C-alpha positions in Angstrom: 0.0 0.0 0.0 0.9 3.6 -0.3 0.1 6.4 2.1 0.1 10.2 1.4 -0.6 13.3 3.3 -2.8 16.1 2.1 -1.1 19.0 0.3 -2.9 21.4 2.8 -1.2 19.9 5.8 2.1 20.1 4.0 1.6 23.8 3.3 0.8 24.5 7.0 3.8 22.7 8.2 6.0 24.5 5.7 4.6 27.9 6.9 5.6 27.2 10.5 9.1 26.7 9.4 10.1 24.8 12.4 8.4 21.6 11.1 10.1 21.3 7.8 12.4 18.6 8.7 9.7 16.5 10.3 7.5 17.0 7.3 10.1 15.8 5.0 10.6 12.6 7.0 6.9 11.9 7.2 6.1 12.5 3.5 9.1 10.6 2.1 7.9 7.1 2.9 4.4 7.9 1.8 5.6 8.6 -1.7 7.6 5.5 -1.9 6.2 2.7 -3.9 5.3 -0.5 -2.1 5.7 -3.9 -3.6 2.6 -6.1 -4.1 0.9 -7.7 -1.2 2.0 -11.0 -2.5 5.7 -11.1 -1.8 8.3 -12.8 -4.1 11.7 -14.5 -3.5 15.0 -13.0 -4.5 18.3 -14.9 -4.8 21.5 -13.8 -3.2 25.0 -13.9 -4.7 25.6 -17.4 -3.5 22.2 -18.7 -4.6 20.6 -18.2 -1.1 16.9 -17.5 -1.3 15.9 -14.3 0.5 12.4 -14.0 2.0 10.6 -10.6 2.5 7.6 -10.5 4.8 4.4 -9.2 3.4 3.1 -5.8 4.8 -0.4 -4.5 4.1 0.2 -0.9 5.6 3.2 1.4 5.3 3.2 4.9 7.0 5.0 7.1 9.5 3.5 9.0 12.4 0.7 11.5 11.7 0.8 15.1 13.0 -1.9 17.5 13.8 -1.3 21.1 15.0 -3.0 22.1 18.3 -5.4 24.9 18.9 -6.6 24.9 15.2 -9.6 27.2 14.9 -10.4 27.0 11.1 -14.0 26.5 9.8 -13.3 23.0 8.3 -12.1 19.9 10.0 -8.3 19.4 9.8 -7.1 16.6 7.5 -4.8 14.4 9.5 -3.9 11.9 6.7 -5.1 9.3 4.3 -5.2 5.5 4.5 -4.9 3.4 1.3 -4.5 -0.4 0.8 -2.7 -1.8 -2.2 -5.5 -4.2 -2.8 -7.9 -1.3 -3.2 -8.7 -1.2 -6.9 -11.0 1.8 -6.5 -14.2 -0.1 -7.2 -15.6 0.7 -3.7 -15.6 -2.8 -2.4 -13.1 -2.0 0.3 -14.3 -0.3 3.5 -11.9 1.5 5.9 -12.5 1.2 9.6 -10.9 3.4 12.4 -10.9 2.5 16.1 -8.9 3.5 19.2 -8.4 6.6 21.3 -10.8 9.4 20.1 -12.0 7.4 17.1 -15.5 8.6 16.0 -15.4 11.5 18.5 -12.2 13.5 17.7 -11.0 11.5 14.6 -13.3 10.4 11.8 -12.4 8.4 8.6 -14.0 8.4 5.2 -14.7 4.7 4.8 -14.3 4.9 1.0 -11.3 7.2 0.5 -9.6 6.5 3.8 -9.2 10.2 4.6 -8.8 11.0 8.4 -10.0 14.3 9.8 -9.9 15.9 13.3 -13.3 17.3 14.2 -12.3 19.1 17.4 -9.7 21.5 18.6 -6.8 19.7 20.2 -4.7 20.9 23.2 -1.3 19.3 23.5 -1.1 20.3 27.2 -4.1 18.1 27.8 -3.0 15.2 25.6 0.1 15.0 23.5 -0.8 11.9 21.2 -3.5 9.4 20.3 -3.1 5.7 19.4 -5.5 4.5 16.7 -6.1 1.2 14.8 -6.9 1.0 11.1 -8.3 -2.0 9.2 -9.6 -2.7 5.6 -12.6 -5.0 5.3 -14.9 -6.2 2.6 -17.8 -3.8 2.3 -20.3 -6.4 1.7 -19.3 -9.1 4.1 -17.2 -7.1 6.6 -14.5 -9.7 6.2 -11.1 -8.4 7.1 -9.0 -8.2 4.1 -5.8 -7.3 6.0 -4.8 -7.5 9.6 -5.4 -4.4 11.7 -2.5 -2.1 12.3 -1.8 0.7 14.9 -0.6 4.2 14.2 0.0 7.3 16.3 -1.4 10.8 15.8 0.8 13.4 17.6 -0.5 16.8 18.6 2.1 19.4 17.5 2.8 22.2 20.0 2.5 25.9 19.5 3.5 28.6 22.0 0.1 29.1 23.7 1.0 29.0 27.4 2.8 31.8 29.3 5.3 31.0 32.0 3.9 30.7 35.6 5.8 31.1 38.9 5.3 28.5 41.7 4.2 31.3 44.1 2.5 34.6 43.4 4.6 36.3 46.2 7.9 35.4 47.7 9.5 36.5 51.0 13.2 36.5 51.6 15.7 37.8 54.2 19.3 38.9 53.8 21.6 40.4 56.4 22.3 44.1 56.1 25.7 45.2 54.8 26.0 41.9 52.8 28.6 41.8 50.1 27.6 42.3 46.4 26.4 39.1 44.8 25.1 37.5 48.0 22.4 35.1 47.1 19.0 36.1 48.5 16.4 33.6 47.0 15.8 31.6 43.8 12.4 32.0 42.0 11.3 29.3 39.6 8.7 29.5 36.8 7.3 26.7 34.6 5.9 26.7 31.0 3.3 24.1 30.0 4.5 24.1 26.3 6.6 21.3 24.9 10.2 21.8 26.0 11.5 19.5 23.3 9.9 21.4 20.4 11.1 24.8 19.5 11.6 27.6 22.1 8.1 27.7 23.5 9.3 26.5 26.9 12.7 28.1 27.0 12.5 30.7 29.8 14.6 33.7 30.6 14.4 35.7 33.9 14.8 39.5 34.3 14.2 42.1 37.0 11.5 44.7 36.4 11.6 46.4 39.9 14.2 46.5 42.6 17.2 47.9 40.8 19.8 48.9 41.5 19.7 47.1 44.9 19.2 43.5 43.5 19.8 41.5 40.3 18.6 38.2 39.0 20.4 35.5 37.0 18.6 35.1 33.6 18.9 31.3 33.4 18.5 30.2 37.0 16.2 32.9 38.6 18.6 33.4 41.6 18.2 36.9 43.1 21.4 38.5 44.4 22.4 41.7 46.1 23.7 44.4 43.7 24.8 47.1 46.1 27.2 47.0 49.1 26.5 48.2 52.6 22.8 48.3 52.5 21.7 49.6 55.9 18.7 48.2 57.7 18.4 51.3 59.8 18.0 53.4 56.6 15.6 51.0 54.8 14.5 47.7 56.0 12.2 46.3 53.3 12.5 46.1 49.5 9.9 45.1 46.9 11.3 43.3 43.8 9.4 42.2 40.6 10.8 39.3 38.6 9.7 38.4 35.0 10.0 35.0 33.3 9.7 35.1 29.4 9.6 32.1 27.0 10.8 31.9 23.4 14.3 32.5 24.9 13.3 36.1 25.8 12.8 37.1 22.1 10.1 39.3 20.8 6.7 37.5 20.6 7.3 35.4 23.6 4.9 35.1 26.5 5.8 36.2 30.0 4.8 36.0 33.7 5.8 38.0 36.8 6.1 37.5 40.6 6.7 39.8 43.5 9.5 39.2 46.0 9.6 41.0 49.4 13.1 41.2 50.7 13.8 42.2 54.3 17.2 43.2 55.6 17.9 41.4 58.9 19.8 43.3 61.6 23.5 42.9 62.5 25.2 44.6 65.3 26.8 47.4 63.3 25.8 50.3 65.6 27.3 51.1 69.1 25.0 52.4 71.9 25.0 56.2 72.3 23.7 58.4 75.2 21.6 61.2 74.0 23.1 63.6 76.6 26.4 63.9 78.3 25.2 64.5 81.9 22.2 63.3 83.9 21.0 65.2 86.9 19.2 63.2 89.7 18.2 63.8 93.3 17.3 61.5 96.3 16.1 62.1 99.8 18.4 61.2 102.6 15.4 59.3 104.1 15.4 56.9 101.2 16.0 53.3 102.1 18.6 51.1 100.4 17.2 49.5 97.2 15.0 52.5 96.3 15.2 53.7 92.7 17.0 57.1 92.2 16.7 57.5 88.5 17.2 56.0 85.0 19.5 56.5 82.1 19.2 55.1 78.5 21.7 54.7 75.7 20.1 54.5 72.3 21.1 51.6 70.0 19.3 51.5 66.6 20.0 47.8 66.3 17.2 45.4 67.4 17.0 42.1 69.2 20.1 40.8 70.9 22.2 43.2 68.8 20.6 46.1 70.6 21.0 44.7 74.1 22.8 47.1 76.4 24.4 46.5 79.8 25.0 49.3 82.2 27.7 49.6 84.9 29.3 52.2 87.2 33.0 52.5 86.3 34.0 55.5 88.3 32.9 58.2 90.7 32.7 59.1 94.4 29.3 57.4 94.8 30.4 53.9 93.7 29.9 52.6 97.3 26.6 54.4 97.8 24.8 53.6 94.6 24.4 50.7 92.1 23.0 50.4 88.6 21.0 47.5 87.1 19.7 46.9 83.6 16.0 46.8 82.8 16.1 44.6 79.7 12.4 45.3 78.9 13.0 49.1 78.4 16.8 48.9 77.8 17.3 51.4 80.6 19.9 51.6 83.4 18.2 51.9 86.8 20.3 53.7 89.4 19.4 52.5 92.9 20.5 53.4 96.4 22.9 51.0 97.9 23.5 52.5 101.4 21.8 55.0 103.7 22.5 58.6 102.9 23.1 61.5 105.3 22.6 65.0 104.1 24.6 66.4 106.9 27.6 64.4 106.0 27.6 64.6 102.1 25.2 66.5 99.9 26.1 65.3 96.4 27.6 62.4 94.5 29.0 61.9 91.0 29.0 58.6 89.0 30.4 57.6 85.6 28.1 55.1 83.9 29.1 53.0 80.9 26.7 51.4 78.5 28.0 48.5 76.4 26.6 46.1 73.8 26.1 42.5 75.2 26.7 40.8 71.8 29.4 42.1 69.5 29.8 40.9 65.9 33.5 40.4 65.0 32.8 41.4 61.4 32.1 44.9 62.5 34.6 45.3 65.3 36.2 48.0 63.3 33.1 50.1 63.7 33.7 50.1 67.5 34.1 50.6 70.4 30.5 49.4 71.0 30.1 51.3 74.2 29.5 54.8 75.6 29.8 56.6 78.9 27.9 59.4 80.7 28.2 61.3 83.9 25.4 61.1 86.5 25.2 63.7 89.2 23.1 62.9 92.3 22.0 65.6 94.8 21.1 64.5 98.3 18.0 66.3 99.6 17.6 67.1 103.3 14.7 65.2 105.1 13.2 65.6 108.5 14.6 62.6 110.1 13.5 61.0 113.4 15.9 60.9 116.4 18.7 58.4 116.3 19.9 56.4 119.4 23.6 56.2 119.8 23.3 52.4 120.2 21.0 49.9 118.4 20.2 48.4 121.8 21.0 48.8 125.5 21.8 46.2 128.1 21.7 47.2 131.8 22.0 45.3 135.1 20.4 46.0 138.5 20.4 44.0 141.7 17.2 42.3 142.8 15.5 43.8 145.9 17.1 47.2 145.0 15.3 50.2 146.5 12.8 52.1 144.5 14.4 54.9 142.6 17.6 53.0 141.9 19.2 54.1 138.6 19.3 51.3 136.1 21.0 53.0 133.2 20.8 55.8 130.6 19.8 55.9 127.0 20.7 58.7 124.6 19.3 59.9 121.3 19.9 62.9 119.1 18.3 64.7 116.2 20.4 64.1 113.1 19.0 67.2 111.4 20.8 70.5 111.4 18.1 71.9 113.7 19.2 69.4 116.4 15.8 69.6 118.2 15.4 68.6 121.9 14.5 65.0 122.6 12.0 63.6 125.0 12.0 59.9 126.2 9.2 57.6 127.3 8.8 53.8 128.0 6.5 51.8 125.8 4.1 50.6 128.5 3.1 47.6 126.4 6.5 46.2 127.2 6.4 47.1 130.9 2.8 46.3 132.0 3.7 45.9 135.7 5.4 49.3 135.6 8.7 48.3 137.2 10.6 51.1 135.6 10.3 54.8 134.9 12.4 57.1 132.6 13.4 60.7 132.9 11.9 62.4 129.9 14.7 64.9 129.7 17.9 63.0 130.2 16.9 59.3 129.5 17.8 57.9 132.9 15.9 54.7 133.7 15.0 54.0 137.4 13.2 51.3 139.3 9.9 52.0 141.0 9.3 48.5 142.4 11.5 45.9 144.0 12.7 43.4 141.5 12.8 39.6 142.2 15.2 37.7 140.0 13.5 34.4 140.9 10.3 35.8 139.4 11.6 37.6 136.3 15.3 37.4 135.5 15.3 39.7 132.5 13.1 42.7 131.7 12.9 43.6 128.0 11.4 47.1 127.5 11.3 49.6 124.6 12.1 53.3 124.9 10.7 55.9 122.6 12.6 59.1 121.7 10.6 61.9 120.0 11.4 65.5 119.0 9.9 68.1 121.3 8.4 70.2 118.5 7.7 67.3 116.0 5.8 64.6 117.9 5.5 62.5 114.7 9.2 62.0 114.5 10.1 59.2 116.9 12.6 56.4 117.3 12.4 53.2 119.3 15.2 51.2 120.9 15.1 47.9 122.8 16.5 47.9 126.4 17.3 44.7 128.2 17.6 44.8 132.0 19.2 41.9 133.8 18.2 41.4 137.4 21.4 40.4 139.3 20.9 37.8 141.9 21.4 38.3 145.6 21.3 35.6 148.2 17.8 36.0 149.4 16.4 32.5 149.3 17.4 29.8 151.8 17.8 26.2 150.5 15.1 23.7 151.1 14.5 20.0 150.7 14.4 19.1 147.0 11.2 17.0 147.8 8.8 16.2 150.6 10.9 13.4 152.1 9.4 10.7 154.2 11.8 8.0 155.5 11.1 4.5 156.7 13.3 2.6 159.2 13.0 -1.0 160.1 12.5 -2.2 163.7 15.4 -4.5 163.2 17.7 -1.9 161.7 21.4 -2.2 162.5 23.4 0.6 164.0 25.0 3.1 161.5 22.7 1.7 158.7 21.9 4.3 156.0 18.2 4.4 155.2 17.7 7.7 153.1 19.7 10.2 151.1 18.4 13.8 150.9 19.2 16.8 148.6 18.3 20.4 148.5 17.2 23.2 146.1 17.9 26.9 146.1 16.0 29.4 144.0 19.0 31.7 143.9 21.6 31.7 141.1 24.3 29.1 141.2 26.7 31.7 142.7 24.4 32.0 145.8 23.2 28.4 145.8 25.2 25.2 145.9 27.4 24.0 147.5 24.9 23.0 150.3 25.9 22.1 153.8 23.7 19.7 155.8 23.8 19.5 159.6 21.7 18.8 162.7 20.7 21.6 165.0 23.1 22.1 167.9 20.5 21.1 170.5 20.1 17.6 169.0 23.6 17.1 167.6 23.9 14.1 170.0 20.5 12.6 168.9 20.4 9.1 170.3 18.3 7.7 167.5 19.7 9.1 164.2 22.8 10.8 162.9 23.5 12.9 159.7 26.4 12.6 157.3 27.2 15.4 154.7 28.3 13.7 151.5 29.8 17.0 150.2 28.1 16.7 146.8 25.0 18.6 147.8 23.4 15.5 149.3 23.4 14.1 152.8 22.7 10.6 154.2 20.6 9.8 157.4 21.9 6.9 159.4 20.5 4.8 162.4 22.5 5.4 165.5 21.1 2.6 167.7 19.3 -0.7 167.3 16.0 -1.9 168.5 13.1 0.4 167.4 9.6 -0.6 168.4 6.4 0.5 166.7 4.4 -0.1 170.0 6.6 2.4 171.8 7.0 5.0 169.1 6.2 4.6 165.4 7.0 8.2 164.2 10.1 10.4 164.6 10.6 14.0 163.4 14.3 14.8 162.6 15.1 18.6 162.0 17.9 19.1 159.5 19.7 22.5 158.9 20.7 23.3 155.3 23.0 26.2 154.5 24.0 27.6 151.0 27.2 29.0 149.8 26.1 32.6 149.2 27.4 35.8 150.7 26.1 36.1 153.3 25.0 32.4 153.6 21.4 31.6 154.3 20.1 28.5 156.0 16.8 26.8 156.8 15.7 24.0 159.1 13.7 21.3 157.4 12.0 18.4 159.2 12.4 14.8 158.0 9.5 12.5 158.9 10.8 9.0 159.8 8.3 6.0 160.3 9.2 2.8 162.1 8.1 -0.2 160.1 8.1 -3.9 160.4 10.5 -5.6 158.0 11.5 -9.2 157.2 14.9 -10.6 157.7 16.1 -9.3 154.3 15.0 -5.7 155.2 11.9 -5.6 153.0 9.0 -3.5 154.5 6.0 -5.5 155.7 3.9 -2.9 157.6 4.3 0.5 159.0 1.0 0.8 161.0 1.0 0.3 164.8 -2.6 -0.9 164.7 -1.8 -3.8 162.5 0.4 -5.2 165.2 -2.3 -5.0 167.9 -5.2 -6.3 165.7 -3.7 -9.6 164.9 -7.0 -11.3 165.0 -10.6 -10.4 164.0 -11.7 -8.0 161.2 -9.3 -6.1 159.1 -9.4 -2.3 158.7 -11.0 -2.5 155.3 -13.8 -4.7 156.6 -14.5 -2.2 159.5 -14.7 0.7 157.0 -17.2 -1.2 154.9 -19.4 -1.9 157.9 -19.4 1.7 158.9 -20.3 2.8 155.4 -23.3 0.5 155.4 -24.5 1.8 158.7 -24.3 5.4 157.4 -26.3 4.6 154.3 -29.1 2.9 156.3 -29.3 6.0 158.5 -29.6 8.3 155.5 -32.4 6.2 154.1 -34.4 6.2 157.4 -34.1 10.0 157.6 -35.3 10.5 154.0 -38.3 8.2 154.7 -39.4 10.1 157.8 -39.0 13.4 156.0 -41.3 12.3 153.2 -43.9 11.1 155.6 -44.1 14.4 157.3 -44.5 16.2 154.0 -47.5 14.1 153.1 -49.4 15.1 156.3 -49.1 18.8 155.6 -52.1 20.4 153.7 -51.8 21.0 150.0 -52.7 24.6 150.4 -51.1 26.6 153.2 -52.5 30.0 154.0 -50.5 32.8 155.4 -52.0 35.6 157.4 -51.9 38.0 154.5 -53.1 35.4 152.0 -56.9 35.9 152.1 -57.9 34.2 148.8 -60.8 31.9 148.2 -60.1 28.2 147.7 -60.4 27.3 144.0 -61.1 23.7 143.3 -60.8 22.5 139.7 -63.1 19.7 138.4 -62.5 18.1 135.1 -66.2 17.6 134.5 -67.8 19.6 131.7 -71.5 20.1 132.0 -74.2 20.1 129.4 -75.4 23.7 129.8 -78.3 25.3 131.6 -80.8 22.6 130.5 -78.7 19.7 131.7 -79.7 18.8 135.3 -78.7 15.2 135.2 -74.9 15.3 134.3 -73.8 17.4 137.3 -74.8 17.2 141.0 -74.9 20.7 142.6 -74.2 19.0 145.9 -70.6 18.6 145.0 -70.2 22.4 145.2 -71.2 22.4 148.8 -68.7 22.0 151.6 -69.5 18.9 153.5 -69.1 20.8 156.7 -71.6 23.5 155.5 -74.5 20.9 155.6 -74.5 21.1 159.3 -74.7 24.9 159.2 -71.1 25.6 160.2 -68.3 26.3 157.8 -64.9 26.4 159.6 -62.3 28.9 158.5 -58.8 27.6 157.8 -57.1 30.9 157.4 -58.0 32.6 160.7 -59.1 31.7 164.1 -62.4 33.4 164.8 -63.2 35.0 168.2 -66.6 33.4 168.3 -68.6 31.3 166.0 -71.6 32.7 164.2 -74.4 30.4 163.5 -76.4 31.3 160.4 -80.2 31.2 160.3 -81.5 27.7 159.8 -84.2 28.7 157.5 -81.7 29.9 154.9 -79.8 26.6 154.6 -80.5 24.8 151.3 -81.3 21.2 151.1 -78.3 18.8 150.7 -79.5 17.5 147.3 -81.0 20.7 146.0 -80.3 21.6 142.4 -81.6 25.1 142.7 -78.5 27.2 141.8 -80.4 30.4 142.6 -81.1 29.4 146.1 -77.6 28.1 146.6 -76.0 31.3 145.5 -78.3 33.5 147.5 -77.6 31.4 150.6 -73.9 31.8 150.2 -74.1 35.5 149.6 -76.2 36.0 152.7 -73.8 33.9 154.8 -70.9 36.0 153.6 -72.6 39.3 154.3 -73.8 38.4 157.8 -70.7 36.4 159.0 -68.7 38.9 161.2 -65.8 36.4 161.5 -65.2 36.3 157.8 -63.2 38.9 155.9 -64.6 40.2 152.6 -63.1 37.5 150.4 -64.1 39.2 147.2 -62.6 42.4 148.2 -59.2 41.4 146.7 -60.5 39.6 143.6 -59.5 41.1 140.2 -62.0 40.9 137.3 -61.7 41.9 133.7 -63.5 45.3 133.8 -65.0 46.2 130.5 -64.3 49.9 130.9 -66.2 53.0 131.6 -69.8 53.0 130.5 -70.2 49.3 130.7 -73.8 48.2 130.9 -72.9 45.2 133.1 -70.9 47.3 135.6 -68.9 45.6 138.3 -69.2 41.9 139.0 -68.3 42.3 142.7 -70.7 40.8 145.2 -70.0 43.6 147.7 -72.9 45.6 146.4 -75.2 42.7 145.7 -76.8 42.4 149.1 -75.7 45.5 151.1 -76.5 48.3 148.7 -79.3 49.2 146.3 -78.4 48.8 142.7 -79.3 51.7 140.4 -79.0 49.4 137.3 -82.0 48.4 135.3 -81.8 44.7 134.2 -85.1 44.7 132.4 -83.3 44.6 129.1 -82.2 41.0 129.9 -85.8 39.9 129.2 -85.3 41.0 125.6 -82.1 38.9 125.1 -84.0 35.7 124.3 -84.5 32.3 126.1 -80.7 31.8 126.6 -80.6 34.7 129.1 -84.0 34.0 130.7 -82.4 32.2 133.7 -80.1 35.2 134.3 -83.0 37.6 134.1 -84.9 35.5 136.6 -81.9 35.4 139.0 -81.6 39.2 139.1 -85.3 39.6 139.4 -85.5 37.2 142.3 -82.5 39.0 144.0 -84.4 42.3 143.9 -87.5 40.7 145.3 -85.5 39.0 148.1 -83.9 42.3 149.1 -87.3 44.0 149.3 -88.6 41.3 151.6 -85.6 41.6 153.9 
């Protein structure tokens, strides 16, 4: 077969110029003649038969230009089989990538067209398969064969940088040509075809400070000694252009922000040569006096400054520290100042960089000095004691008014004001001491006892006479010196025991002594017997010369029956000046012991009561007897209390007897639930009611006709009888004269409820209105009506 390309495609490739060589390669084989499909045999020089394989298709790669925008489809190429006689019986079929969509074939002529615009950046080539078949039977006439359609590139993509903006840093004062950053752009066009993807870099903005390498895109410094303090940030624009940078090429740009980083190329500098400061003499050490600051245009650790005092008459009085937050030198007071002694000081302060770059050491020295003058201001100071504390001594028992010591304070100010002294009474609550307000002499006003308080710690105030708010305070310790005023005594309450069978010169107790005085007036102690009993026949004393003494038995044969208790006086003397002594009595009991000397009993009664009850049993019997007596007395007392009446009347207690009954009646109409006879005194039935509160001079017998029947239920008759008895009984006091009733107030219709006027006076009240109150008050209306009638009859 023979393959050809369309003359239009050849013209387009020739117009591009860059495709001429490829076109010549592709068109050459197409114009070559192909042998018949049926191969034949050739003979070699030596008669060898050479075989040539049969090929039904012969072509090279097809090419189609990208981004074609013409009105007609682009002819890619033509397929032709050598068995095609042109009668139309052969049908060409195309399959593979893009077949029928992008690429279509004329099944009669074999022409292949591209129906869509192709983009090499999306797909660079397509693999297709061609085959010739019988049109009527679709029987393959030749085996299928693959071919490739390549999309030929044109310069349709501009260069693009990886980042739209770049940021870079470079130290200030860098040498020319120092690399800053490399920028990179890419071109989507085919780098193997033409110059569409050949890029060249150039700088559009940022000159003359920086430059860029055309082939690599590396940005470098172009000027020496660029100073960050003058300009810190630079904006550079870099362009990348394809087609080798020639005219007609496409380009892209990016922005690069370059920052100069700091180096220590500037020394610190004080803005002035002298600083003036002042401080009060009352300032305390550590207080801030003032601040100085050296300016360093560098930043970070390159701008760190340390301050120090290198000279001056105030080096011992002041110090300087560095405040690293504000980069200031803080001058502080080191010692207390005195205006009267020195009124001004001078300091020489140095400020130096902490970190120095050796590259710029030639720019040094990286330090500066300044003079600081400090004036001391006078302050109204409180008085000052000559000593920080005083210690005095005074003997105990010293007479009142004894001088203990003297304190002294002065006014440090130039005025030298007078000073007054006083004792802080919170430190001398018992008021043992007094101080002279003028001269500071401390005296006693009470006798002191070292054994009670050995040290007195008081505080003394000193104030200026004309400025009471200026005061000073000093501690005063007063030691009470001991004198020998306490005689020695037994160290404990000794009680000794000696056996009846004790041997002569046998030691049975060792004693010691105590002395409240100081050791100088106390031990050593001397023990002895009084002169009058120095020849005591029973006991003797031996001083051990170590502040103890031993008591020994002088004879044998002690008997509890004869004497079971001995009192031995012992004289104890101390070693003070003058020495003091005291007589102490040692109690010695005679006890029964066994043969080894162990105590058995020290009671004389135990020897007598060798039979019968023991002492414990006797005590138990006596305790039982006492308990029985107490029970009998309590029983008799309770009996007597039961015989006494429940209500005892005194002469002044003239109240009626009130008896409470827990029986609630049924009202006025109930005559069955309550017996009126229970209200009667049993003694009143016989006509005589004895009085329990007074003893009457004679007895009055009421009229028999007025006595109600024992079982009468007529309340009206009962009340009237009692009223008449009370009114006519000369032996009875007016019981209701002291009763208190709830008076309703002035103008009350009911008036007083007292019975004093019920039978002895005429009532001026009209009770007729009770008849109008209904049946509930009918009984009350009848009672008052009956009462009036009774009075008229009497």
